[in-house]
ZAZA-814655 format. One record per residue (C-alpha): residue in one letter; x, y, z. Coordinates in pm, 1 decimal, always signed. Example, Ala and Ser with C-alpha at 12.3 -4.5 7.8 and 13.67 -1.06 7.14 Angstrom:
! residues 2
+------+----------+----------+----------+
| resn |        x |        y |        z |
+------+----------+----------+----------+
|    a |  +1230.0 |   -450.0 |   +780.0 |
|    s |  +1367.0 |   -106.0 |   +714.0 |
+------+----------+----------+----------+
This chain:
! residues 365
+------+----------+----------+----------+
| resn |        x |        y |        z |
+------+----------+----------+----------+
|    m |  +8647.8 | +10109.2 | +10138.5 |
|    t |  +8598.7 | +10283.5 |  +9808.4 |
|    p |  +8566.5 | +10634.9 |  +9961.4 |
|    i |  +8895.3 | +10584.9 | +10147.9 |
|    i |  +9074.9 | +10477.7 |  +9830.5 |
|    t |  +8932.8 | +10779.4 |  +9649.8 |
|    v |  +9053.4 | +11018.9 |  +9919.9 |
|    v |  +9404.6 | +10866.3 |  +9922.0 |
|    a |  +9425.5 | +10883.9 |  +9543.5 |
|    g |  +9318.7 | +11248.5 |  +9555.8 |
|    l |  +9586.1 | +11330.9 |  +9810.8 |
|    l |  +9853.1 | +11158.3 |  +9604.3 |
|    a |  +9742.8 | +11343.9 |  +9293.8 |
|    t |  +9764.9 | +11679.5 |  +9469.1 |
|    q | +10089.0 | +11860.4 |  +9382.9 |
|    v | +10283.4 | +12013.1 |  +9669.0 |
|    p | +10327.2 | +12385.4 |  +9590.0 |
|    e | +10683.4 | +12497.5 |  +9528.0 |
|    p | +10826.4 | +12703.1 |  +9817.5 |
|    p | +10847.0 | +13077.4 |  +9744.9 |
|    a | +11227.4 | +13076.6 |  +9755.6 |
|    a | +11265.5 | +12791.2 |  +9506.4 |
|    g | +11353.4 | +13044.9 |  +9238.6 |
|    l | +11666.7 | +13143.7 |  +9434.0 |
|    v | +11976.4 | +12973.9 |  +9287.7 |
|    w | +12301.4 | +13027.4 |  +9482.5 |
|    d | +12598.1 | +12834.2 |  +9340.8 |
|    v | +12923.6 | +12911.6 |  +9528.2 |
|    p | +13263.9 | +12747.2 |  +9590.0 |
|    g | +13367.5 | +12602.9 |  +9925.2 |
|    g | +13431.6 | +12859.3 | +10194.9 |
|    c | +13151.9 | +13093.7 | +10082.5 |
|    p | +12831.7 | +13143.7 | +10285.5 |
|    g | +12557.9 | +12906.7 | +10172.4 |
|    r | +12208.8 | +12960.1 | +10030.6 |
|    e | +12054.5 | +12979.6 | +10377.7 |
|    a | +12284.1 | +13268.4 | +10469.2 |
|    l | +12184.3 | +13454.7 | +10151.9 |
|    l | +11813.5 | +13396.5 | +10214.3 |
|    a | +11849.0 | +13517.9 | +10573.0 |
|    a | +12031.8 | +13831.7 | +10453.4 |
|    i | +11756.5 | +13902.8 | +10198.2 |
|    e | +11485.1 | +13865.9 | +10461.0 |
|    r | +11672.4 | +14090.6 | +10704.2 |
|    r | +11679.2 | +14364.7 | +10442.5 |
|    l | +11315.3 | +14308.8 | +10346.3 |
|    g | +11200.1 | +14292.1 | +10708.8 |
|    r | +10980.9 | +13993.7 | +10619.7 |
|    a | +10996.0 | +13653.0 | +10455.1 |
|    f | +11108.1 | +13642.8 | +10093.7 |
|    a | +10801.3 | +13545.2 |  +9889.6 |
|    g | +10977.6 | +13477.3 |  +9560.5 |
|    e | +10866.0 | +13803.7 |  +9397.5 |
|    v | +11170.5 | +13781.7 |  +9165.6 |
|    q | +11375.2 | +13497.4 |  +9021.3 |
|    v | +11743.4 | +13495.3 |  +9123.3 |
|    e | +12030.7 | +13306.5 |  +8965.1 |
|    a | +12368.1 | +13374.0 |  +9129.9 |
|    r | +12691.8 | +13187.3 |  +9060.2 |
|    v | +13025.3 | +13270.6 |  +9227.8 |
|    a | +13362.9 | +13168.6 |  +9080.8 |
|    l | +13699.5 | +13174.8 |  +9259.3 |
|    e | +13963.8 | +13366.9 |  +9060.5 |
|    a | +14341.9 | +13316.3 |  +9077.0 |
|    e | +14410.1 | +13691.8 |  +9100.9 |
|    a | +14255.7 | +13980.8 |  +9288.4 |
|    p | +13970.6 | +14044.2 |  +9320.0 |
|    r | +13937.6 | +13677.9 |  +9420.9 |
|    y | +13561.7 | +13625.5 |  +9389.0 |
|    r | +13350.0 | +13695.8 |  +9079.2 |
|    l | +12971.2 | +13680.8 |  +9095.6 |
|    v | +12748.1 | +13655.4 |  +8790.0 |
|    l | +12401.2 | +13760.2 |  +8905.9 |
|    r | +12071.0 | +13767.3 |  +8717.0 |
|    i | +11752.2 | +13899.3 |  +8876.7 |
|    s | +11442.7 | +13854.4 |  +8660.5 |
|    t | +11068.1 | +13895.5 |  +8671.3 |
|    r | +10837.1 | +13717.9 |  +8428.0 |
|    g | +11135.2 | +13589.9 |  +8229.5 |
|    r | +11318.3 | +13919.9 |  +8181.1 |
|    g | +11575.8 | +14095.4 |  +8391.9 |
|    a | +11921.2 | +14242.5 |  +8435.7 |
|    a | +12248.1 | +14048.6 |  +8451.2 |
|    r | +12557.9 | +14190.9 |  +8614.6 |
|    t | +12900.5 | +14078.0 |  +8730.6 |
|    l | +13028.8 | +14182.2 |  +9073.0 |
|    t | +13377.8 | +14120.6 |  +9209.3 |
|    s | +13519.6 | +14138.9 |  +9559.2 |
|    q | +13806.8 | +14019.1 |  +9774.5 |
|    r | +13557.4 | +13858.7 | +10017.6 |
|    c | +13278.8 | +13618.8 |  +9930.1 |
|    a | +13075.1 | +13747.2 | +10225.5 |
|    a | +13067.1 | +14088.7 | +10059.8 |
|    l | +12901.1 | +13931.4 |  +9754.7 |
|    v | +12633.2 | +13785.2 |  +9984.0 |
|    d | +12556.4 | +14135.4 | +10114.0 |
|    a | +12554.7 | +14278.8 |  +9761.9 |
|    t | +12322.8 | +14007.9 |  +9630.5 |
|    a | +12088.7 | +14046.4 |  +9927.4 |
|    l | +12070.3 | +14421.1 |  +9872.7 |
|    l | +11994.4 | +14389.4 |  +9501.3 |
|    v | +11739.5 | +14110.3 |  +9547.2 |
|    a | +11563.0 | +14289.1 |  +9833.8 |
|    s | +11543.8 | +14610.6 |  +9632.5 |
|    a | +11400.3 | +14430.2 |  +9329.9 |
|    a | +11155.5 | +14230.2 |  +9543.1 |
|    r | +11035.0 | +14541.4 |  +9725.5 |
|    r | +10980.3 | +14720.6 |  +9396.2 |
|    e | +10792.4 | +14428.3 |  +9246.9 |
|    a | +10572.6 | +14384.9 |  +9554.3 |
|    e | +10490.5 | +14753.4 |  +9599.1 |
|    t | +10454.3 | +14880.1 |  +9243.4 |
|    g | +10404.3 | +14571.8 |  +9027.4 |
|    a | +10596.6 | +14755.6 |  +8754.4 |
|    a | +10677.5 | +14595.3 |  +8420.6 |
|    p | +10997.7 | +14390.9 |  +8407.4 |
|    i | +11317.0 | +14564.5 |  +8305.3 |
|    a | +11487.8 | +14496.2 |  +7975.7 |
|    d | +11776.9 | +14252.3 |  +7951.4 |
|    a | +12114.5 | +14415.9 |  +8017.0 |
|    v | +12463.4 | +14332.9 |  +8135.5 |
|    e | +12697.3 | +14534.7 |  +8356.5 |
|    e | +13017.5 | +14463.5 |  +8550.9 |
|    v | +13111.6 | +14644.4 |  +8871.6 |
|    e | +13347.3 | +14591.2 |  +9165.0 |
|    i | +13214.6 | +14604.2 |  +9518.2 |
|    a | +13363.6 | +14646.2 |  +9860.5 |
|    e | +13229.2 | +14692.9 | +10212.3 |
|    t | +13194.2 | +15011.0 | +10411.6 |
|    a | +13109.4 | +15059.9 | +10774.7 |
|    e | +12736.6 | +15073.8 | +10846.2 |
|    v | +12600.7 | +15420.3 | +10923.3 |
|    p | +12239.1 | +15451.9 | +11045.2 |
|    t | +12016.9 | +15657.2 | +10816.1 |
|    p | +11640.6 | +15717.8 | +10787.7 |
|    e | +11421.6 | +15467.3 | +10603.1 |
|    p | +11393.6 | +15537.2 | +10226.9 |
|    e | +11069.7 | +15649.7 | +10066.6 |
|    a | +10878.4 | +15402.3 |  +9851.3 |
|    a | +10959.6 | +15416.3 |  +9481.7 |
|    a | +10703.0 | +15584.3 |  +9260.5 |
|    p | +10542.0 | +15379.8 |  +8977.0 |
|    g | +10746.6 | +15385.1 |  +8658.2 |
|    v | +11063.2 | +15493.8 |  +8832.1 |
|    g | +11364.9 | +15262.8 |  +8865.2 |
|    p | +11439.4 | +15105.2 |  +9202.0 |
|    v | +11617.2 | +15309.8 |  +9459.7 |
|    a | +11874.2 | +15125.8 |  +9669.6 |
|    p | +11808.4 | +15150.1 | +10043.0 |
|    p | +12063.4 | +15374.3 | +10212.4 |
|    v | +12342.4 | +15212.9 | +10404.1 |
|    g | +12220.1 | +15081.2 | +10738.0 |
|    s | +11850.6 | +15104.2 | +10652.5 |
|    a | +11799.0 | +14726.9 | +10658.3 |
|    p | +11744.5 | +14558.1 | +10996.1 |
|    g | +12007.4 | +14311.6 | +11109.0 |
|    p | +12211.1 | +14197.5 | +11405.5 |
|    e | +12463.0 | +14427.4 | +11562.5 |
|    g | +12796.0 | +14426.5 | +11382.1 |
|    d | +12653.1 | +14369.2 | +11032.5 |
|    t | +12803.1 | +14564.8 | +10747.8 |
|    a | +12613.5 | +14716.1 | +10459.4 |
|    l | +12708.6 | +14816.9 | +10108.4 |
|    e | +12732.9 | +15173.0 |  +9990.8 |
|    v | +12538.9 | +15187.0 |  +9664.7 |
|    r | +12429.2 | +15444.1 |  +9412.1 |
|    l | +12247.0 | +15446.5 |  +9081.0 |
|    a | +12494.6 | +15472.7 |  +8794.1 |
|    g | +12564.9 | +15352.1 |  +8441.5 |
|    p | +12334.8 | +15204.5 |  +8177.2 |
|    l | +12139.6 | +15001.5 |  +8437.1 |
|    a | +12064.1 | +15302.8 |  +8654.9 |
|    e | +11691.3 | +15256.8 |  +8601.0 |
|    a | +11706.7 | +14881.0 |  +8645.7 |
|    a | +11881.2 | +14818.5 |  +8976.1 |
|    p | +12138.2 | +14973.1 |  +9207.7 |
|    v | +12501.4 | +14935.7 |  +9119.1 |
|    s | +12761.1 | +14912.6 |  +9392.3 |
|    s | +13055.8 | +15147.1 |  +9414.9 |
|    e | +13416.5 | +15065.8 |  +9498.7 |
|    t | +13461.6 | +15183.1 |  +9857.3 |
|    p | +13727.3 | +15013.7 | +10072.7 |
|    l | +13638.0 | +14895.4 | +10419.9 |
|    e | +13688.6 | +15170.3 | +10673.7 |
|    a | +13797.2 | +15078.3 | +11023.3 |
|    p | +13767.5 | +15309.3 | +11324.4 |
|    g | +14060.3 | +15548.9 | +11341.8 |
|    g | +14176.4 | +15518.4 | +10982.2 |
|    r | +14133.6 | +15372.8 | +10636.9 |
|    t | +14261.1 | +15028.2 | +10541.0 |
|    r | +14466.1 | +15012.5 | +10221.7 |
|    r | +14581.9 | +14701.1 | +10043.1 |
|    l | +14959.7 | +14672.9 | +10001.7 |
|    g | +15138.9 | +14524.9 |  +9701.9 |
|    g | +15495.2 | +14457.5 |  +9594.7 |
|    a | +15712.3 | +14490.5 |  +9285.4 |
|    l | +16040.3 | +14356.6 |  +9150.5 |
|    r | +16195.2 | +14547.9 |  +8859.4 |
|    v | +16492.7 | +14508.4 |  +8627.2 |
|    q | +16624.6 | +14817.3 |  +8443.5 |
|    g | +16893.3 | +14866.8 |  +8185.6 |
|    g | +17015.1 | +15144.0 |  +7961.2 |
|    a | +17277.1 | +15410.5 |  +7903.7 |
|    e | +17441.9 | +15647.6 |  +8152.2 |
|    l | +17638.9 | +15963.4 |  +8081.0 |
|    g | +17837.1 | +16167.8 |  +8333.9 |
|    a | +17939.6 | +15946.5 |  +8624.9 |
|    l | +18208.0 | +15756.8 |  +8427.9 |
|    p | +18418.1 | +15839.7 |  +8122.8 |
|    g | +18203.4 | +15849.9 |  +7809.5 |
|    v | +17876.9 | +15657.9 |  +7783.6 |
|    s | +17854.5 | +15356.8 |  +8012.7 |
|    g | +17593.5 | +15087.1 |  +8054.9 |
|    a | +17362.8 | +15091.9 |  +8357.4 |
|    v | +17211.8 | +14776.4 |  +8506.8 |
|    m | +16965.1 | +14808.5 |  +8797.4 |
|    l | +16762.4 | +14580.6 |  +9021.9 |
|    a | +16484.9 | +14729.7 |  +9237.0 |
|    g | +16226.0 | +14599.6 |  +9480.6 |
|    g | +15957.3 | +14792.0 |  +9658.9 |
|    l | +15612.5 | +14833.5 |  +9810.6 |
|    l | +15306.3 | +14948.4 |  +9616.4 |
|    w | +15015.2 | +15159.4 |  +9730.8 |
|    r | +14730.8 | +15276.1 |  +9509.3 |
|    r | +14890.5 | +15612.7 |  +9427.7 |
|    a | +15248.7 | +15573.4 |  +9547.5 |
|    r | +15539.6 | +15333.7 |  +9579.7 |
|    l | +15857.0 | +15309.2 |  +9789.8 |
|    e | +16158.2 | +15118.5 |  +9658.1 |
|    l | +16518.1 | +15022.5 |  +9722.9 |
|    r | +16742.0 | +15000.2 |  +9413.9 |
|    g | +17089.4 | +14875.7 |  +9336.4 |
|    t | +17287.0 | +15010.3 |  +9035.5 |
|    f | +17598.6 | +14892.8 |  +8855.5 |
|    l | +17772.8 | +15108.5 |  +8592.2 |
|    t | +17986.9 | +14910.0 |  +8350.2 |
|    p | +18364.2 | +14984.7 |  +8328.8 |
|    r | +18485.8 | +15267.5 |  +8104.6 |
|    t | +18836.2 | +15397.5 |  +8030.2 |
|    e | +18959.8 | +15756.9 |  +8012.1 |
|    e | +19279.4 | +15809.9 |  +7806.4 |
|    r | +19509.6 | +16102.3 |  +7895.3 |
|    p | +19872.3 | +16190.9 |  +7802.8 |
|    q | +19968.2 | +16132.9 |  +8166.1 |
|    g | +19811.1 | +15784.8 |  +8162.0 |
|    s | +19470.4 | +15618.6 |  +8156.9 |
|    l | +19200.7 | +15548.7 |  +8413.0 |
|    r | +18958.8 | +15255.1 |  +8405.4 |
|    a | +18654.5 | +15307.6 |  +8628.0 |
|    f | +18325.4 | +15140.7 |  +8722.9 |
|    a | +18065.0 | +15222.8 |  +8985.9 |
|    g | +17813.5 | +15071.2 |  +9225.3 |
|    m | +17533.3 | +15260.6 |  +9399.2 |
|    a | +17224.0 | +15203.4 |  +9610.5 |
|    a | +16921.8 | +15434.7 |  +9613.4 |
|    v | +16603.9 | +15486.2 |  +9814.1 |
|    l | +16323.2 | +15627.9 |  +9599.6 |
|    g | +15968.3 | +15745.0 |  +9655.8 |
|    c | +15734.6 | +15763.2 |  +9357.4 |
|    a | +15394.1 | +15900.6 |  +9268.2 |
|    r | +15190.0 | +15668.3 |  +9046.7 |
|    l | +15012.6 | +15902.0 |  +8805.8 |
|    g | +14759.9 | +15807.6 |  +8539.6 |
|    a | +14385.9 | +15743.4 |  +8539.2 |
|    r | +14396.3 | +15413.5 |  +8348.1 |
|    p | +14501.5 | +15098.9 |  +8538.8 |
|    r | +14690.9 | +14961.6 |  +8236.7 |
|    v | +14908.9 | +15270.5 |  +8190.2 |
|    e | +15078.8 | +15474.8 |  +8458.5 |
|    f | +15337.4 | +15751.2 |  +8469.4 |
|    p | +15571.5 | +15711.1 |  +8769.4 |
|    v | +15746.7 | +16025.9 |  +8889.2 |
|    c | +16023.9 | +15945.5 |  +9138.4 |
|    g | +16277.7 | +16116.0 |  +9357.3 |
|    g | +16529.9 | +16002.4 |  +9615.7 |
|    l | +16887.0 | +15975.7 |  +9736.5 |
|    e | +17166.6 | +15763.8 |  +9587.7 |
|    a | +17493.8 | +15667.0 |  +9758.2 |
|    g | +17786.3 | +15448.3 |  +9658.9 |
|    g | +18133.3 | +15460.4 |  +9511.9 |
|    v | +18331.5 | +15485.4 |  +9188.7 |
|    r | +18628.9 | +15249.7 |  +9165.7 |
|    g | +18918.3 | +15374.8 |  +8953.2 |
|    s | +19240.8 | +15201.3 |  +8845.4 |
|    a | +19519.6 | +15405.1 |  +8685.4 |
|    q | +19727.4 | +15248.3 |  +8409.3 |
|    g | +20056.7 | +15360.7 |  +8256.6 |
|    v | +20139.0 | +15573.1 |  +8561.5 |
|    v | +20437.3 | +15516.8 |  +8790.5 |
|    g | +20323.0 | +15396.1 |  +9132.5 |
|    a | +19958.3 | +15369.0 |  +9018.6 |
|    r | +19708.3 | +15199.8 |  +9245.8 |
|    s | +19332.5 | +15147.1 |  +9258.4 |
|    t | +19114.1 | +15369.2 |  +9473.1 |
|    t | +18743.7 | +15421.6 |  +9539.8 |
|    g | +18583.4 | +15765.5 |  +9536.7 |
|    r | +18266.2 | +15829.9 |  +9733.4 |
|    w | +17940.0 | +15911.1 |  +9553.2 |
|    l | +17631.9 | +16088.3 |  +9692.0 |
|    a | +17361.9 | +16234.2 |  +9469.4 |
|    v | +16995.7 | +16332.7 |  +9439.7 |
|    v | +16800.4 | +16133.7 |  +9179.9 |
|    a | +16481.8 | +16234.7 |  +8994.9 |
|    s | +16304.3 | +16046.8 |  +8716.5 |
|    a | +15988.0 | +16035.8 |  +8505.5 |
|    g | +15869.7 | +15744.2 |  +8297.7 |
|    v | +15585.8 | +15534.9 |  +8161.9 |
|    a | +15482.4 | +15176.0 |  +8243.7 |
|    v | +15235.6 | +14972.3 |  +8037.6 |
|    a | +15069.1 | +14648.7 |  +8152.6 |
|    v | +15125.2 | +14356.9 |  +7914.3 |
|    h | +14990.4 | +14106.9 |  +8170.6 |
|    p | +14804.4 | +14154.0 |  +8502.2 |
|    r | +15138.9 | +14110.1 |  +8681.7 |
|    v | +15390.3 | +14231.1 |  +8422.4 |
|    r | +15467.8 | +14584.7 |  +8304.2 |
|    v | +15724.4 | +14718.8 |  +8061.9 |
|    g | +15828.3 | +15078.2 |  +8007.9 |
|    a | +16098.4 | +15342.3 |  +7992.6 |
|    a | +16226.8 | +15621.9 |  +8213.7 |
|    l | +16448.5 | +15925.8 |  +8186.8 |
|    e | +16654.4 | +15991.4 |  +8499.9 |
|    g | +16856.8 | +16292.7 |  +8609.6 |
|    v | +17127.8 | +16285.1 |  +8877.7 |
|    a | +17261.2 | +16586.3 |  +9066.6 |
|    g | +17585.9 | +16507.8 |  +9249.6 |
|    i | +17638.1 | +16623.5 |  +9607.6 |
|    l | +17966.5 | +16436.2 |  +9649.8 |
|    v | +18144.8 | +16311.0 |  +9334.0 |
|    p | +18493.3 | +16158.9 |  +9297.0 |
|    s | +18797.7 | +16298.0 |  +9119.0 |
|    f | +19101.7 | +16085.6 |  +9023.0 |
|    e | +19441.7 | +16260.5 |  +9010.2 |
|    v | +19808.9 | +16179.9 |  +8943.2 |
|    r | +20021.5 | +16351.2 |  +9209.2 |
|    e | +20365.8 | +16198.7 |  +9167.8 |
|    p | +20598.6 | +16276.8 |  +9011.2 |
|    g | +20537.3 | +16645.4 |  +8956.1 |
|    p | +20223.0 | +16856.1 |  +9023.8 |
|    a | +19879.3 | +16693.8 |  +9062.9 |
|    e | +19698.2 | +16634.1 |  +8735.7 |
|    v | +19339.4 | +16513.4 |  +8699.7 |
|    l | +19290.8 | +16192.3 |  +8502.9 |
|    f | +18909.6 | +16196.4 |  +8539.9 |
|    a | +18640.8 | +16364.5 |  +8751.5 |
|    s | +18275.9 | +16255.5 |  +8760.0 |
|    s | +18030.3 | +16520.0 |  +8642.7 |
|    r | +17802.4 | +16675.4 |  +8903.0 |
|    v | +17511.1 | +16640.4 |  +8659.4 |
|    s | +17451.6 | +16312.1 |  +8479.0 |
|    g | +17166.5 | +16146.1 |  +8296.6 |
|    r | +17031.7 | +15796.9 |  +8231.9 |
|    l | +16794.5 | +15651.4 |  +7971.4 |
|    l | +16645.5 | +15330.4 |  +8109.4 |
|    f | +16419.4 | +15052.8 |  +7984.1 |
|    t | +16228.2 | +14851.9 |  +8243.4 |
|    a | +16053.3 | +14519.9 |  +8299.7 |
|    e | +15858.1 | +14482.0 |  +8623.0 |
|    l | +15681.2 | +14198.5 |  +8805.1 |
|    r | +15404.5 | +14300.2 |  +9046.7 |
|    f | +15228.1 | +14120.8 |  +9328.7 |
|    r | +14880.6 | +14217.9 |  +9457.6 |
|    d | +14888.9 | +14557.3 |  +9285.7 |
|    p | +14629.0 | +14778.2 |  +9464.3 |
|    r | +14534.3 | +14965.1 |  +9143.9 |
+------+----------+----------+----------+
């Protein structure tokens, strides 16, 4: 009886070894692929079971604005490693990115046994690109930072996507850093589309007598380097005094504009726009026998240049200088009694100084 008790006590005292992947922490919100999916992706890229060569701590947070998912990832060996933040519109893309980085670090640790990298932090944005088969990469030489496997080099089921990566930045010798490359579909490139709603106000000179006020409301579509918008304009009433009488006039126009979004910094851009404006100028004569109100047609080419500065991820303020070249401009005349006399004629060249406030939705920049 005693030998049996001794054997049982020995078995109970024996500690069950921790599985190799126990050092893999994957904390994600609902709707993201789970830990098993990440482990499977790592093993597909390694071509073997993950033996826990490196410690991984990955936590994904869901953001209110694009990019929607933010991953804080730390890969360490013997207590030291590199931390980085990756962002993407799709949580599945972060699974692929994490698998690529972990597999690269695990392969380096298993093959070279190099010393752990120093602590560091870096933030990058990732996106998917179509998988393109390429030859297998050469093994990294001792003492040299890890080289990310080329796109498509890792085995996986048909239809998988891979990340396009390159070494860059202060962690170039520590681990691969992903680049921002939008998903490419066969036959063309997919671009994210945004929208904007803008209010403008300022001074206008040329279309009406003297200096009038200009109030504008515009809405449009945003691409990364361009925008297309439809704008409505109202010019406040002004009066022209003449010996023959006076004319009180106001105007309403609509314009279609295309703009180039210049500027390398996302917070500051320099829109350069051009388009066509059409509408009418309403004039009412006063102090003239038989006077009546009439509307003159307006058609003009519009060009502008300005600056817009982000004060919030969705809000921009700025200013613009706009020039207008009239194709068809109205002229108001008194014809009776006596010969025709002009009370007022809109200038064929006019200018506007505008101040803007803009609300943007899903800006691609």
